[in-house]
Each structure stands twice: as structure tokens, then as C-alpha cells.
C-alpha positions as a Python dict, from the first residue, in 0.01 Angstrom:
ca = {
    (1, 'M'): (0, 0, 0),
    (2, 'P'): (179, 177, 282),
    (3, 'F'): (-124, 372, 406),
    (4, 'V'): (-417, 179, 546),
    (5, 'I'): (-691, 439, 547),
    (6, 'E'): (-982, 452, 787),
    (7, 'W'): (-1237, 689, 634),
    (8, 'I'): (-1401, 911, 897),
    (9, 'T'): (-1735, 1061, 796),
    (10, 'Q'): (-1739, 1367, 1019),
    (11, 'V'): (-1518, 1579, 1241),
    (12, 'N'): (-1605, 1884, 1448),
    (13, 'G'): (-1391, 2146, 1606),
    (14, 'T'): (-1086, 2345, 1518),
    (15, 'T'): (-816, 2247, 1277),
    (16, 'K'): (-445, 2239, 1344),
    (17, 'P'): (-181, 2306, 1074),
    (18, 'L'): (105, 2055, 1084),
    (19, 'G'): (420, 2049, 877),
    (20, 'L'): (625, 1752, 761),
    (21, 'P'): (950, 1833, 582),
    (22, 'T'): (1031, 1534, 356),
    (23, 'S'): (1304, 1444, 111),
    (24, 'V'): (1075, 1543, -179),
    (25, 'G'): (914, 1860, -45),
    (26, 'K'): (725, 2028, 235),
    (27, 'L'): (396, 1859, 322),
    (28, 'A'): (132, 2066, 499),
    (29, 'I'): (-123, 1861, 690),
    (30, 'T'): (-449, 1989, 834),
    (31, 'L'): (-570, 1793, 1133),
    (32, 'S'): (-900, 1801, 1322),
    (33, 'Q'): (-970, 1571, 1616),
    (34, 'E'): (-670, 1355, 1519),
    (35, 'V'): (-820, 1306, 1171),
    (36, 'I'): (-636, 1431, 865),
    (37, 'V'): (-871, 1660, 673),
    (38, 'R'): (-625, 1777, 405),
    (39, 'T'): (-267, 1749, 286),
    (40, 'D'): (-89, 1967, 36),
    (41, 'W'): (262, 2025, -92),
    (42, 'V'): (370, 2381, -13),
    (43, 'S'): (663, 2608, -97),
    (44, 'D'): (687, 2714, 264),
    (45, 'F'): (503, 2647, 586),
    (46, 'A'): (261, 2897, 744),
    (47, 'P'): (393, 3076, 1053),
    (48, 'D'): (155, 2885, 1287),
    (49, 'T'): (260, 2541, 1159),
    (50, 'V'): (331, 2276, 1424),
    (51, 'F'): (620, 2035, 1358),
    (52, 'E'): (581, 1799, 1652),
    (53, 'H'): (275, 1580, 1678),
    (54, 'P'): (223, 1201, 1702),
    (55, 'I'): (59, 1188, 1355),
    (56, 'L'): (376, 1336, 1205),
    (57, 'D'): (576, 1051, 1358),
    (58, 'V'): (333, 803, 1203),
    (59, 'L'): (352, 966, 859),
    (60, 'N'): (729, 992, 882),
    (61, 'H'): (752, 610, 894),
    (62, 'Y'): (680, 613, 521),
    (63, 'W'): (1018, 775, 449),
    (64, 'H'): (1205, 521, 663),
    (65, 'Q'): (1003, 201, 610),
    (66, 'P'): (787, 251, 300),
    (67, 'S'): (688, -115, 286),
    (68, 'R'): (533, -105, 633),
    (69, 'N'): (154, -63, 662),
    (70, 'I'): (72, 270, 822),
    (71, 'P'): (-281, 308, 963),
    (72, 'I'): (-424, 661, 945),
    (73, 'Q'): (-761, 831, 969),
    (74, 'V'): (-872, 1073, 698),
    (75, 'L'): (-1193, 1264, 644),
    (76, 'N'): (-1417, 1108, 381),
    (77, 'Q'): (-1498, 1386, 136),
    (78, 'G'): (-1566, 1440, -232),
    (79, 'S'): (-1825, 1296, -464),
    (80, 'V'): (-1904, 927, -489),
    (81, 'Y'): (-1716, 914, -820),
    (82, 'R'): (-1406, 1089, -682),
    (83, 'H'): (-1403, 860, -380),
    (84, 'R'): (-1422, 562, -616),
    (85, 'V'): (-1116, 692, -805),
    (86, 'W'): (-927, 763, -482),
    (87, 'T'): (-1003, 413, -357),
    (88, 'A'): (-870, 271, -684),
    (89, 'L'): (-555, 483, -647),
    (90, 'N'): (-493, 317, -313),
    (91, 'Q'): (-492, -19, -488),
    (92, 'I'): (-199, 72, -714),
    (93, 'P'): (98, -115, -569),
    (94, 'F'): (390, 73, -419),
    (95, 'A'): (647, 168, -687),
    (96, 'A'): (405, 82, -971),
    (97, 'T'): (238, 319, -1215),
    (98, 'L'): (-78, 310, -1424),
    (99, 'R'): (-175, 529, -1715),
    (100, 'Y'): (-482, 749, -1678),
    (101, 'G'): (-648, 547, -1955),
    (102, 'Q'): (-575, 215, -1783),
    (103, 'L'): (-726, 334, -1457),
    (104, 'A'): (-1023, 481, -1643),
    (105, 'S'): (-1080, 148, -1817),
    (106, 'Q'): (-1078, -34, -1482),
    (107, 'L'): (-1339, 211, -1354),
    (108, 'C'): (-1548, 214, -1675),
    (109, 'S'): (-1481, 585, -1698),
    (110, 'G'): (-1285, 834, -1906),
    (111, 'A'): (-919, 930, -1868),
    (112, 'R'): (-1002, 1300, -1833),
    (113, 'A'): (-1250, 1229, -1551),
    (114, 'V'): (-985, 1021, -1372),
    (115, 'G'): (-735, 1305, -1418),
    (116, 'N'): (-983, 1552, -1270),
    (117, 'A'): (-1038, 1327, -968),
    (118, 'C'): (-660, 1300, -923),
    (119, 'R'): (-631, 1680, -943),
    (120, 'D'): (-900, 1713, -674),
    (121, 'N'): (-737, 1458, -441),
    (122, 'P'): (-740, 1621, -94),
    (123, 'Y'): (-464, 1386, 26),
    (124, 'P'): (-170, 1394, -215),
    (125, 'F'): (105, 1163, -91),
    (126, 'I'): (-141, 958, 119),
    (127, 'I'): (-368, 874, -176),
    (128, 'P'): (-102, 803, -440),
    (129, 'C'): (-223, 999, -742),
    (130, 'H'): (147, 1042, -828),
    (131, 'R'): (138, 680, -950),
    (132, 'V'): (-91, 772, -1240),
    (133, 'I'): (86, 892, -1554),
    (134, 'A'): (-15, 1009, -1900),
    (135, 'A'): (26, 799, -2213),
    (136, 'Q'): (328, 995, -2337),
    (137, 'S'): (458, 1171, -2024),
    (138, 'L'): (429, 1191, -1648),
    (139, 'G'): (110, 1394, -1685),
    (140, 'G'): (32, 1645, -1414),
    (141, 'Y'): (36, 1647, -1038),
    (142, 'C'): (-193, 1836, -801),
    (143, 'G'): (-331, 2038, -1093),
    (144, 'Q'): (5, 2142, -1239),
    (145, 'L'): (163, 2020, -1561),
    (146, 'S'): (505, 2166, -1482),
    (147, 'G'): (700, 2330, -1204),
    (148, 'E'): (743, 2243, -839),
    (149, 'R'): (451, 1999, -815),
    (150, 'L'): (565, 1794, -1113),
    (151, 'T'): (915, 1780, -963),
    (152, 'I'): (757, 1642, -644),
    (153, 'K'): (578, 1375, -852),
    (154, 'Q'): (906, 1278, -1018),
    (155, 'N'): (1079, 1262, -679),
    (156, 'L'): (801, 1051, -524),
    (157, 'L'): (823, 803, -812),
    (158, 'A'): (1204, 795, -784),
    (159, 'F'): (1183, 740, -407),
    (160, 'E'): (945, 448, -455),
    (161, 'A'): (1161, 302, -734),
    (162, 'D'): (1461, 306, -498),
    (163, 'Y'): (1259, 109, -240),
    (164, 'R'): (1088, -125, -484),
    (165, 'P'): (1000, -447, -298),
}
């Protein structure tokens, strides 16, 4: 897994909006005390977005060396169940996919509950919910079953397939 996550339990202070243009879309990152507290794919960046910051350089390594381990700090949030799903997502190998039902079976859960936890993932791209697909299709991505987000999922999977180890 490219991202080696250190879960931080608490941050205080102001947040800073960062922007990372990538080959698959525009990634908005919210940072507090050098800890990532949220990521999201956006159509356009907010006017106060910052495009130069050391964490952006770290995250940008993924696009140039996706097989390299990238240590990052993210805020630990969500329910115990959601965190369990997100931890399992991080175990899916780079360029591999699992079906919602397969992941649910591993977690002794239901496919719909896994899908809901994927939808609620506060760190798309970092926690690879794009690697989970439906039984007969790609499924959704970031709460959308079609449109820009699903295109990003397709592009992330294609990017990883091109760099398959």
C-alpha cells in the first residue's frame, strides 16, 4: 500500500485548504497542524486554496512512484465500524480490486454496510475505496453512481493498472 497512515486522535487550531491537481482530478486537502483532516475530489478549487506545501510534495510522490511507501498523518474519525472498514481498505493491494461482498465477508458484515462506509470515507484517494467494486459494475465512488466521481474512480483504477507491480 503506498500510504502508510499514522492515525492522529486529535488536532486543534485552524485548518488550511490545500489543492493538488492530479492526472485524474482536482484533490482538495484540508490540513490542521500538519495532519490531514479531510480530502475530497472537487470540480474546482476554492479561491483561498494553497498549492505549495510540503505535504503536497509528499502526496505527489504517489503519481510519480506509486510503489513507494508514503508516510502521512490523518485524523482518526468515524465510528469504530467505519474505521474497521477503512483499515481493511488499506490492506487491498495496489492495483487490485475486491467486490463489496468479498470485503463484507472478510469483515463479517454486509455489502451495503461496507458500501456506506466507503461512501463516508473522509480520505478518498488516501484510503483506497476506489478499489472496491460492485458484483456487476464498478459500483459508486464518493456517494455517486455516475458522473465526475465515477470517472475519477475509473481513472484511478486505470492509473494503478498501468503501474501494476
